[in-house]
Structures are given as C-alpha cells and as structure tokens.
N, C-alpha and C positions, 0 to 999 in steps of 0.2 A: 647363704647363697653359695652355690658350688661354682667352681671355675669351669667355664665352657671351653671345650677344645674344638674350635670351629675349623671348617675346611680351609679357611684363609691362612691358617698357620698349622701345617701338619707336621712340621719338624721343630724340635726343640733344640736349644743349645747343646753342644757336645757334652757338657758336664752334667750328667744325670746319674743319680745314685738311687738304687732300689734297695730298700730295707724292708723285708717281709712284704706286706701289702702296700707299703708307702713308697711313692716315687718322689724324690726330691730333685727339683729342677733349679739349676743356677739360671737366673733371669737377667739381672743387671740392666733393668730398663727404668727410665725416668717415670715418675708417677706424681700425681697431685695428692696432697694430704691435708685434711682438716685436723687441726690439733687444738688441744686445750693446754694453756700454760698455767700450771698450778703448783704452788709451793716450791718454786724454783725448778720445776721439772717440766718435761714435755710429754703429753699424753696423746698419741694418735687416736682419733675418733672414727674417721672414715678415710678411704683412699680410692682414687680413680685409676684403674688399670685397664688398658685396651677397651675403653668405652664403657666399662662396667664399674659401678660403685660398690665397694665392700665396706660393711659396717664392722668395726673392731669390737668384738664382744669380750675379748680377754687379751691382756698383755701377759704373755707367758714367761718372758725374760727380757732383760735389757742389759746392755753394756756399752762402754765407751772405749774406743781406741784412737790412735793418732796416725795420720799420714803427714810426716814432717811435723810441723807445729800446729796442724789443723786437727781439731777434734771431730771424730765421726761417731755419731750416736746410732746404735743398732737396737732394733726392737723385734722380738719374736711376738707375733700377734696371731689371733685366731678369729675367724668369722663364725665359728661354731661348727663348720664343716671341714675347713682347710686351714693350714698354718702357713704363714707368710713371714719372711724376714725383710724388714724395712730398714733403710739406712738414711740418716740425715747428715749431710755434709755442711758443717757450720761455716766454713769460709765462703762457699758459693750459695748457701741458703737453698739447697736443692735436696730432693728426696729421690731415692731409687728403691725399686723392688729388687732385692738382692737374690731372693730364692723363694720358691713356692713348694709346699709339701702337699701333694694330692693323695688322698686316701683312695685305695682301690675298691 
C-alpha cells in the first residue's frame, strides 16, 4: 500500500532529504501500532497513520537508544512499497512515525 499525498497536506516538514529517487521525510507524528510480543521482543504488525492502515511486511532494522533514563525502541519497517521508521517510547507507552521513505 503506497502512501497517498492528499491535497489536505501539500507541505511536508522542513527536514526532507532526497537521495537518488528516494525522498526521506522527517514526520514525528503519533501513530497507533498493533504489535506482537514474542521471545522478549516487540514486533510491529500494523500501524495507523493519517487514517490509513499499513501492514508491516518486513522489519529491516531495529535499535534502542535512551532519552535520559528512558529507553526508546526504533524500528525500520517496510510495507513492501515504502519504508518507515517507527519509535516506541517506553516511559509514555507511545508510538511515533519518525520518518517515511517514499520511492519516486
């Protein structure tokens, strides 16, 4: 499922990077995520962003960092067409879409 760029949102955040045919947008928006807790880890399955549901077909990378004493878990995921970076804030139990990578 590809990301739609509707007329309701014609401008993107200031931080946009273009690498070849790929446009990487910094998003930093709250999202809802369905996850599977398995073998001590978190596996994102689907997420809802701007009224659209995206199925995670692949987790391409993951890492953990900290803000003060709080762990932030980051996931690079793909829906088969686009790449997304999700972040889980363990103190507030919230998810954000940190960035989206749209292929041209």
